[in-house]
N, C-alpha and C positions, 0 to 999 in steps of 0.2 A: 509489485510485492510478490505475486505468485511466482514470477520468473526468478526473483532473488531467492525465495525460500526453496524453490525446486533445485536451483543450482547449489545452494548451501548443502542440501541433502545429497548432492551428486546424482540426482535422478535425471534421466533423459525425459524428453517430452513423452516418449512412448511409455516409459515406466509410470509417469504420472497419469497418463491417459488410461492405462490399465487399471490403476487404483480407483480412478473416478468412474470408469465404465464408458469412456468415450474414445473416439479415434484421435491419434496424435495430431491430426490436422486441426481438430477443435482446440486442443491445448495451444498449438502454435498461433491460431487466430486470436484466441483469448489473450495470450500474452502480448500480442501486438495491438491490443485495444479494440478488438471486435466490438462494435456498438450494440449488437443484438446477441444475447446469450440467455438461454433459459435459466431463470433464477435458481431452480433446483440443481442444475449442473454447477453453477457458481458456488452454491453452498456445499455441494459434495467436494468440489475442488478445495475450498477453504478447509473443510474438515480433514481431507486426505493429507494436507500439509500441516495440520495441527495449528492453523491460524484461527483467530477469533475476529468476528465482525461485530462492531458496536454501532448502533444507530441511536441517535439522540436528536431531540428537537433543538434547533438553533434559531434564535431570533435574528432575522436579517431584514434590512430595509426593503420595502416593496420595490420590485423591479431591479434590485441589485443582483449582479451576477458577474462572474468572471470565468474565463476558460482557463483551466489548469492543465498544464502539460505534465502528465504523471511521470514521464521519463525524467524530466528535469527535476521534479520533486524528489523522486527516488535518489537521483544522483546527489542532490543537495542535502539529503538527510542521511546519506551513508556515513557511518562513523558516529552517529548520535546514539545516546543511550537507548536501550530497548523501551524504557519507560521515562516519560517526562511528565512531571506533575506541575500543574498550574497553581499559583498562589491565589488566596481569596481575592476576588474581584478581577482576576486575570483570565482572559479567554484562553482556551487551548491553543489557538493560533498564536497568541502573544507568547505563550510558554515555549512553543516550538521555535518561534523567531528568536527568542532569547537564547535557547540552547544552540541554535545555528550561529548566532553572533559569538557565543563563547567558543564554539568550535573553530571559527575563523580566527579569533583572537589567539587561541593556542597554536594554530598553524603558523601564525605570523611571528610568534615569539622565538 
């Protein structure tokens, strides 16, 4: 998401780094999925790009977990609306899957 937003703004990694107060190497590593990053720097990066971070509690079965490839997720969601609303009783994941299904359907028409 950070890389996409940065490139949308036509900023280089050095320009984003300057706005955040870090070295360009930090931005490069962060965009490639660096597993350790100071949370304060992450927040400053999000703020510099005008992005918003939402945290909410989600009930998940104990022990359930999956590995998500964020690059695949970003590619899969390109072209989706900026906002997707879920219907009552529908999880956000279900709403996103529905929007992706509609997108595929439109591409195949």
